[in-house]
DOMARDO-754461 format. One record per residue: x, y, z of N, C-alpha, C, O in turn; residue in three letters; residue number from 1. Coordinates in steps of 0.1 Angstrom, whole numbers. Each point is the difference from the previous one (the first is absolute). Last residue first. Layout:
     n_x     n_y     n_z    ca_x    ca_y    ca_z     c_x     c_y     c_z     o_x     o_y     o_z   rest    nr
       X       Y       Z       X       Y       Z       X       Y       Z       X       Y       Z    Ala   NUM
...
END
This chain:
     n_x     n_y     n_z    ca_x    ca_y    ca_z     c_x     c_y     c_z     o_x     o_y     o_z   rest    nr
     205      21       0       2      -8      -5       9     -13       5       1     -10      -8    Leu   230
     -13      50      32     -11     -12      -4       1      -8      -8      -7     -10       1    Glu   229
      35      45      -1       0      -4      18      -9      -9       0       3      -9       8    Gly   228
      -4      37     -48      11     -14      -6       8      -4      19      12      -5       2    Lys   227
     -45      41     -24      -7     -10       9      11     -10       4      -3     -10       7    Ser   226
      15      45     -32      -6       6      10      -7     -12      11      -1       1      12    Ala   225
      19      -6     -56       7       0       5      -2       3      13       8      -6       8    Ile   224
     -44      -1     -37       9     -10       1      12      -1      13       1      -9       9    Val   223
     -21      51     -31     -14      -9       9      10     -10       8       3       1      12    Tyr   222
      17      23     -48       5       9      13      -9     -13       7       7      -8       7    Glu   221
     -11      -6     -44       9      -2       2       6       5      15       7      -6       8    Arg   220
     -44      17     -35      -3     -15      10      15      -3       4       1      -9       9    Val   219
      -4      48     -28      -8       0      11      -3     -16       2      -4      -5      11    Ala   218
      31      13     -52       5       7      13     -11      -4      14       3      -9       9    Pro   217
       0     -29     -46      -9      17      -2       4       3      17      -2      -6      11    Ile   216
      18     -35     -27      11       7       0      -5      13       1       8       9       0    Asp   215
     -23     -56      18      -5       4      -7      16      13      -5      11      -3       5    Ser   214
     -17     -39      23      14       4      -8      -7      12      -9       7       3     -10    Lys   213
     -33     -20      48       7       1       2      15       7      -8       9       6       5    Leu   212
     -56     -21     -21       3      15       7      15       0      -1       6       4     -10    Phe   211
     -17     -44      -6       6      15      -6      -2       9       5       6      10      -3    Glu   210
     -13     -47      21      12       1       3       3       9     -15      11       2      -5    Glu   209
     -57      -6      25      12       4      14      13       0     -12       6      11       1    Pro   208
     -39      -2     -35      -2     -10       9      12       6       5       8       8      -5    Thr   207
     -36      22     -13       8      -1      -1       4     -12       6      -3       2      12    Ala   206
     -15      49     -26      -7     -11       5       9     -13      -9       2       0     -12    Val   205
       4      60      25      -1     -18      -4      -7      -7       1      -9       3       9    Leu   204
       5      40      -4      14       7      -4       2     -16      -7       5      -1     -11    Val   203
     -51      31      24       4     -18       2      12       4     -10      -1       7     -10    Val   202
     -17      31      38      -3      -5     -11      10     -14       1       9      -4       8    Cys   201
     -23      42      26      -7      -4     -10      -1      -8     -10     -11      -2      -6    Gly   200
      54      12      34     -12      13      -3     -14      -5     -10       1       2     -12    Asp   199
      22     -37      17       9       7       2      -6      13      -6      -3       3     -12    Lys   198
      -4     -63      23      -8      17      -8      12       9       8       7      -4       9    Leu   197
      -2     -54     -27       3       6      12      -7      16      -9       0       3     -12    Met   196
      -4     -56       9      -4      13      -2       4       8       9      -3       0      12    Leu   195
      14     -55     -21      -4       8       9       0      12      -8       5      -2     -11    Ile   194
     -17     -49      11       7      11      -6      -7      13      11      -9       2       8    Arg   193
       7     -50       6      -2       0     -11       7      11      -9       8      -4      -9    Asp   192
      -3      -3      61      -4       7      -9      -1     -13     -18       8      -9      -2    Ala   191
      11       7      54     -15      -7      -2      -8       3     -14     -10      -6      -4    Phe   190
      59      22      23       0     -15       0     -18      -6       1      -3     -11       5    Ser   189
      23      56     -19       4     -10      -5      -3     -10      -1      -2      -7     -11    Cys   188
     -20      37      41      -2       3     -13       5      -9      -9      -8      -5      -8    Ala   187
      28       7      49     -16      -2       4      -4      -3     -15      -1     -12      -4    Gly   186
      38      41       7       6     -15      -2     -10      -6       3       1      -9      -9    Ala   185
     -12      52       7       5      -5     -12       6     -16       4      -1     -10      -8    Leu   184
     -35      44      33      10     -10       0       1      -6     -11      -8      -7      -4    Asp   183
     -25      37      13      11       6      -1      16     -10       0      12       4      -2    His   182
     -68      -8     -21       9      -5      14      11      11      -4       2       6     -11    Thr   181
     -49     -25      -8       5      13       5       6      -4       9      -4      -5      10    Val   180
     -19     -28     -42      12       0      14       4      14      -4       6       3     -11    Val   179
     -39     -39     -12       4       9      -2       2       6      12      -8      -3       8    Val   178
     -11     -46     -31       5      15      12       4       6      -9       0      -2     -12    Ser   177
     -34     -43       0      12       9     -12      -4      14      19     -10       5       5    Thr   176
      -2     -62      -4      -2      11       7       9       8      -9      11      -6      -3    Leu   175
     -20     -41      16       1       7     -11      -5       8      -5     -10      -1      -7    Lys   174
      17     -23      50     -11       4      -4      -4       7     -14     -11       5      -2    Gln   173
      57     -24      13      -9     -12       4     -17       6       1      -9      -9      -2    Glu   172
      49      38     -11      -5     -15      -8      -7      -8       2      -6      -7      -8    Ala   171
       9      51      33       3      -3     -10      -5     -10      -9     -10      -2      -6    Asn   170
      22       6      49     -17      -4       1      -2       5     -15     -11      -4      -4    Leu   169
      58      -4      15      -9      -9       1     -12       3      -2      -7      -9      -6    Arg   168
      33      46       4       7     -11     -10     -11     -10       1      -9      -1      -9    Arg   167
       9      34      44     -12       2     -10       2     -10     -18      -8      -2      -9    Ile   166
      29     -10      58     -13      -1      -5      -6       8     -15      -8      -4      -8    Leu   165
      50      12      20      -3     -21       0     -14       1      -8      -4      -2     -11    Arg   164
      18      43      30       2       1     -13      -2     -18      -5      -4      -5     -11    His   163
       0      20      56     -10       3     -13       0      -2      -9     -10      -2      -7    Ile   162
      47      -8      37     -17     -15       2     -10       9     -13      -6      -5      -9    Thr   161
      46      31      14       3     -11      -7      -9      -9      -1      -2      -7     -10    Gln   160
      -3      42      37      -5       5     -13       4      -9      -6      -8      -2      -9    Ala   159
      18      -9      55     -13       3      -4      -2       3     -16      -9      -7      -6    Thr   158
      54       7      18     -10     -12      -1     -15      -1      -3      -6      -6      -9    Val   157
      30      49      16       0      -7     -14      -2     -13       1      -5      -4     -10    Pro   156
     -19      34      40       7       1      -2       0     -10     -12     -10      -5      -5    Asp   155
     -23      44       7       3     -14      -1      10      -5       4       7       9      -4    Leu   154
     -30      30     -10       2      -1      15       6      -9       0       6       1      10    Gly   153
     -20      -3     -58       2      13       9      -7      -5      15     -11      -5       2    Ser   152
       0     -26     -42      12      -1      10       9      13      10       8      -2       9    Thr   151
     -43       1     -49      -4     -11      14       8      -4      10      -2      -6      10    Pro   150
      -7      48     -50       6      -5      14      -4     -11      11      -5       1      12    Glu   149
     -28       1     -43       4      14       0       8      -5       9      -4      -7       9    Asp   148
     -18     -23     -39       8       0       9       2      11       3       3       5     -11    Tyr   147
     -45     -35     -25      12      14       1       5       1      15     -10      -3       8    Leu   146
     -11     -37     -35      -1       3      10      15      13       1      12      -1       0    Val   145
     -51     -36     -29      10      13      -4       2       3      13     -10      -3       6    Ala   144
     -24     -24     -14       8      -6      -7      13      12      -4       6       2     -10    Asp   143
     -37     -22      54       5       7     -11       8       3     -10      12      -3       2    Ala   142
     -44     -22      35       5      -7     -11       4      10      -8      -5      -1     -12    His   141
     -14      14      49      -9      -3      -5      12      -5     -11      -1       8      -8    Arg   140
      23       2      45      -7      -8       3     -11      -8      -8      -5     -11       3    Val   139
      48      44      -2       0     -14     -11     -15      -3       2      -6      -2     -11    Ile   138
      23      31      32      -4      10     -10      -2     -13      -9      -5       0     -11    Ala   137
      14      -5      59     -14      12      -6      -6      -4     -15     -12      -1      -3    Arg   136
      52     -17      24     -11      -6      -4      -9       7      -5      -6      -2     -11    Ala   135
      41      25      21       1      -5     -17     -13     -11       0      -6      -2     -10    Leu   134
      15      26      53      -5      10     -12      -1      -6     -12      -7       5      -9    Gly   133
      18     -28      42     -10      -2       5      -5      10     -11     -10      -1      -6    Ala   132
      61       0       7     -12     -13       0     -14       0      -7      -3      -3     -11    Arg   131
      26      39      33       0       2     -20      -1     -13      -4      -6      -1     -11    Lys   130
       5      -2      59      -9      14      -4       0       0     -16     -10       0      -7    Val   129
      44     -25      28     -13      -5      -1     -11       6      -1     -10      -7      -4    Met   128
      55      28       8      -7      -7     -12     -10      -9      -1      -5      -2     -11    Gly   127
      13      29      48      -1       8     -11       1      -7     -13      -6       4      -9    Gly   126
     -11     -31      53       9      12      -3      -4       5     -14     -11      -2      -6    Ser   125
     -23     -11      45       8      -3     -11      11      12      -2       0      12       3    Ile   124
     -35      -9      20       2     -10      11       7      -7      -7       0     -12       3    Glu   123
     -22      53     -16       5       2       9       7     -10       6       6       3      10    Ala   122
     -36     -10     -42       6       2      -5      11       6      11      11      -4      -3    Pro   121
     -41     -34      17      -5      12       1      17       8     -12      10      -5       3    Tyr   120
     -28     -51       4      13      10       5      -9      15      -4     -10      -2      -6    Lys   119
       3     -41     -12     -14       5      12       8       5       7      -2      -3      12    Asp   118
      28     -21     -50     -15       9       2      -9       2       4     -11       0      -5    Ala   117
      55     -19       6      -1      15       4     -15       6      -3      -7      10       3    Ser   116
      24     -55     -19       2      -1      20      -3      13       3      -4       2      12    Glu   115
       0      -4     -57      -7     -13       1      -3       1      19     -11      -1       6    Glu   114
      39      19     -46      -3      10      14     -13      -6       9      -7       6       7    Leu   113
      37      -9     -53       1      -8      11       4       1      13      10      -2       7    Gly   112
     -22      13     -55       4      13       5       7      -7       8      13       1      -2    Val   111
     -45     -28     -13       9       2     -12      10       9       1       7       2     -10    Ala   110
     -39     -13      38       6      -5       4      12       0     -12      11      -4       1    Lys   109
     -52      33       3      14       1      11      14     -12       2      10       2       7    Leu   108
     -50      -5     -41       9      14      -1       7       3      11      11       6      -1    Ala   107
     -44     -38       7      12      -7     -11      12       9      -4      11      -3      -3    Glu   106
     -47      16      30      14     -12       9       8      -5     -12      11      -4      -2    Asp   105
     -48      30      -8       7       4       6      15      -8       3      12       0      -2    Thr   104
     -46     -17     -22       8       9      -6      11       7       7      11       3      -5    Gln   103
     -48     -28      28      10      -7      -8       7      12      -9      10       2       7    Arg   102
     -41      16      18      10      -5       7      10      -7      -6      12       2       2    Ala   101
     -47      14     -25       6      11       6      11      -6      11      10       7       3    Ile   100
     -42     -38     -16      11       3     -11       8      11       0      10       0      -7    Glu    99
     -39     -12      42       8      -8      -2       9       2     -11      12      -2       0    Asp    98
     -49      30       4      10       2       6      12      -9       3      11       4       3    Glu    97
     -32       7     -50     -11       0      15      12      -2       9      11       1      -5    Ser    96
     -11      32     -36       4     -14       6      -5      -2      10      -5       8       8    Leu    95
       5      34     -35     -16      -9       1      -1     -12       7     -10      -6       4    Lys    94
      47      53     -12      -3     -16      -6     -13      -5       8      -4       7       9    Thr    93
      38      34       0      -6       2     -16      -9     -15      -2      -4      -1     -11    Thr    92
      16       6      54      -1      21      -5      -6      -6     -15     -11       2      -4    Glu    91
      28     -36      34     -12       0      -1      -4      18      -3      -8       7       5    Arg    90
      47     -27     -19     -12      -8      -5      -9       4       8     -11      -1      -7    Leu    89
      46      32      17      -3      -6     -14      -8      -9      -1      -9       5      -5    Pro    88
      26      -6      46     -13      11      -3       0       2     -15     -11      -4      -5    Leu    87
      42     -30      31     -17      -4      -6      -4      11      -2     -12      -2      -4    Ser    86
      56       7      20       0      -6     -15     -13      -6      -3      -2      -6     -11    Val    85
       3      30      51       9       6      -6      -9      -5     -15     -10       4      -6    Asn    84
       1     -31      44      -7      10      -4       1      10     -12      -9       2      -7    Glu    83
      38     -34      25      -4      -4      -7     -14       7      -2      -7      -4     -10    Arg    82
      40      25      36       4      -5     -12      -8      -7      -9       1       4     -12    Val    81
     -28      24      46      14      -8       0       6      -2     -12      -6       3     -10    Thr    80
     -18      44      23      -6     -14      -2      14      -8       3      11       5       2    Leu    79
     -12      38       7      -7      -5       7      -3      -9      -4      -6      -7       8    Trp    78
      37      31     -30       4       0      11      -7     -11       9       6      -9       7    Ala    77
       1      11     -59      -8       6       9      -4      -6      14      -8     -10       2    Leu    76
      51      15     -42     -12     -12       3     -11      15       7       0      12      -2    Leu    75
      40      -7     -26     -18       7      -1      -9     -12       4      -9      -6      -5    Ala    74
      65       9      -6     -10     -10       2     -18       4      -2      -8      -4      -8    Gly    73
      47      35      -6      -1      -8      17     -11     -11       8      -5      -1      11    Gly    72
      12      15     -61      13       3       4       5      -4      20       9      -5       7    Gln    71
     -52     -21     -42       2      13       8      11       1       2       4     -11       2    Phe    70
     -24     -20     -39       5       1      15       6      15      -3       5       7      -9    Leu    69
     -42     -34     -20      11      12       2       4      -3      19      -6      -3      10    Tyr    68
     -24     -26     -60       1       3      19      14       8      -2       8      -1      -9    Gly    67
     -43      -8     -31      11       3       0      -1       1      17     -10       6       6    Ile    66
     -15     -31     -54       0       1      19      15       9       8      10      -7       2    Arg    65
     -32       2     -56      12      -2       9      -2       9      12       2      11       3    Ala    64
     -36      -9     -47      -2     -10      10      12       0      14      -5      -3      11    Gly    63
      24      23     -59     -18      -1       6       2     -13      11       8     -10       1    Glu    62
      36      38      -7      -8     -14      -7     -10      -1       6      -1      -3      12    Arg    61
      22      48      -7       4     -10       0     -15     -10      -5     -11       3      -3    Val    60
      38      50      -5      -5     -17      -4      -2     -10       3       6      -9      -7    Thr    59
       5      65      12       1     -11       2      -9      -7      -6     -12       3      -3    Val    58
      27      40     -17      -9      -4       0       9     -12       9      12      -3      -5    Thr    57
     -11      59      -3       7     -14      -8     -12     -13       3     -12       3      -2    Gly    56
      12      47      29      -1      -1     -18       9     -14       5       8      -2      10    Ser    55
     -19      13      31      -4      14     -11       2      -2     -12      -5       9      -8    Asp    54
      -2     -48      39       5      11     -10      -6      11       2     -11       4       0    Pro    53
      -4     -34      41      -5      -1     -14      13       9     -10       0      12       4    Thr    52
      -5     -41      50       5      13      -9      -6      -2     -14      -3     -11      -3    Leu    51
      -4     -23      37      -1       8       9       6      17      -7       0      10       7    Leu    50
       0     -56     -32     -11      11       0      -1      11       9      -5      10      -3    Gly    49
      39     -47      -7     -15      -6      10      -9      13      -5     -12      -1       3    Val    48
      52       1     -23      -5      -5      -1     -10      -8       2      -5      -9      -7    Ile    47
      24      52      19      -8       1     -10      -5     -15      -6     -11       0      -7    His    46
      38       2      47     -13      12      -1     -10      -4     -12     -11      -5       0    Lys    45
      53      -4      -4      -3     -10       8     -13       2       4      -8      -9      -3    Leu    44
      36      41     -11      -2      -9     -13      -7     -10       3      -4      -7      -9    Thr    43
      20      37      44     -13       7      -8      -3     -12      -8     -11      -4       0    Val    42
      46      -3      24     -11      -7       4     -12       3      -5     -10      -6       1    Ser    41
      52      25     -17      -2     -17       2     -13      -6       1      -5      -9      -7    Lys    40
      30      52      -2     -11      -2      -6      -4     -14       0      -5      -6      -9    Gly    39
      41      36      29       3      -8     -15     -17       3      -9      -4       7      -9    Thr    38
      24      -6      61     -12      13      -9       1       2     -15      -4      10      -6    Gly    37
      45     -38      29     -12       6       6      -7       8      -6       5       9      -6    Ser    36
      28     -42     -21       0       9      12     -15      10       4      -8       5      -8    Pro    35
      10     -51     -17       5       7      -5       1      11      13      -7      -3      10    Gly    34
     -17     -48     -30      14      10      12       0       8      -9      -2      -1     -12    Val    33
     -32     -46      10       2      16     -11       8       9      11      -7       4      10    Ile    32
      -5     -61     -27       2      13      14       6      13      -6       6       2     -10    Ala    31
     -31     -51      -5       4      14      -6       8       9      18      -3       3      12    Leu    30
     -18     -58     -30       2      10       9       9      12      -3      12      -3      -3    Ile    29
     -47     -33     -31      13       4       6      -1      13      16      -9       7       3    Glu    28
     -29     -29     -28       9     -12       8      13       4       1       8      -8       6    Gly    27
     -35      37     -44      -5     -10      10       8     -15       8       3     -11      -5    Glu    26
      14      66     -10       1     -15      -7      -8     -10       4       7      -8       6    Val    25
      -4      64      -8       8     -13      12     -10     -13      -8     -11       0      -4    Val    24
      29      52     -18      -7     -12       3       1      -9       7      11      -6      -1    Asp    23
      -3      67      -8       8     -15       1      -9     -11      -2     -11       5      -3    Phe    22
      15      55       3      -3     -14      -3       5     -12      -1      10      -3      -8    Ser    21
     -15      59      23       3     -10       4      -5     -15      -8     -11      -4       4    Val    20
      12      57      -3       0      -9      -9       8     -11       4      11      -2      -3    Gly    19
     -11      27      43       6       9     -19      -5     -13     -14       9      -7      -5    Ala    18
     -19      16      66      -3      -7     -11       1       9     -12      -6       9      -5    Leu    17
       2      15      43       6      -9       7       7     -10     -12      12      -1       1    Val    16
     -15      55      -4      -7     -14      -6      10     -10       7      12       0       1    Gln    15
     -37      48      16      16     -10       3      -9     -11     -10     -11      -5       1    Lys    14
     -23      33      13      14       7      -8      11      -6      -6       5       3     -11    Gly    13
     -38     -21      46       2      13       0      10       8      -8      10       8       4    Asp    12
     -10     -55     -16      -5       5      13       6      14       2      12       4      -1    Phe    11
     -20     -40     -42       4      14       7      -1       1       7     -12      -2       1    Asn    10
      16     -38     -43      -7       4      17       7       9       9      10      -2       5    Lys     9
      -5     -30     -55      -1      10       4      -8       5      13     -12      -3      -1    Cys     8
      29     -39     -36      -9       2      10       3      14       7       9      -4       7    Val     7
      -3     -30     -47       1      14       3      -5       6       6      -8       8      -3    Asn     6
       0     -57       0      -1       7     -11       0      14       2     -11       6       0    Glu     5
      13     -54      27      -1      12       1       5       4     -14       9      -6      -6    Phe     4
     -32     -40      25       8      12      -9      -4       5       4     -10      -1       6    His     3
       8     -50      15      -4      13       2      11      13     -14      12      -1      -3    Ile     2
     -18     -50      -3     -13       2      12       2      13       5     -11       4       4    Met     1
END
């Protein structure tokens, strides 16, 4: 579905990605973890085309529709939840109003927000904002969804709800998902594989069980530092 081949990216002379190579298999959930500032969100932005490599290649399956859940949800404050979710359909398709309404309602139902559809972002919780952002990401029947810190700023119970939602939607809607997260315990609960970045390089790509048992020093250090979550 997604292929990185020796991708390098510099900002103001600082190398953020230093020869990153990995694959995302169709239908899987890949979690990307690692210290702050190591290139996780930059990697996501290369997948969706917001950034291009200085060298190397990023290949996404031809015709794949990519949804993107921004870290803060990125809802427009002056639009209702329903209007926010329907926005991609209005901007990128020529669907009838009835069809836009049908697909919007379908996406809202998928994330459990039917009863909050006519509220404004300021009137709903942080977790609901994230779910609304997710509904907007899938409303065009996405093939893949990219999540940038989907549980940042959320309490542990709400974060677990989002993790379960990621897993359920991936199965029900036959998605491929890439999730950037600082929450290693959460990643272990929903991801098929975990990729760790450090200093702009791939340290390890492994199943959660393999990741936690790894004897690679950088991975061990990261697991130990995250032990309060696990």
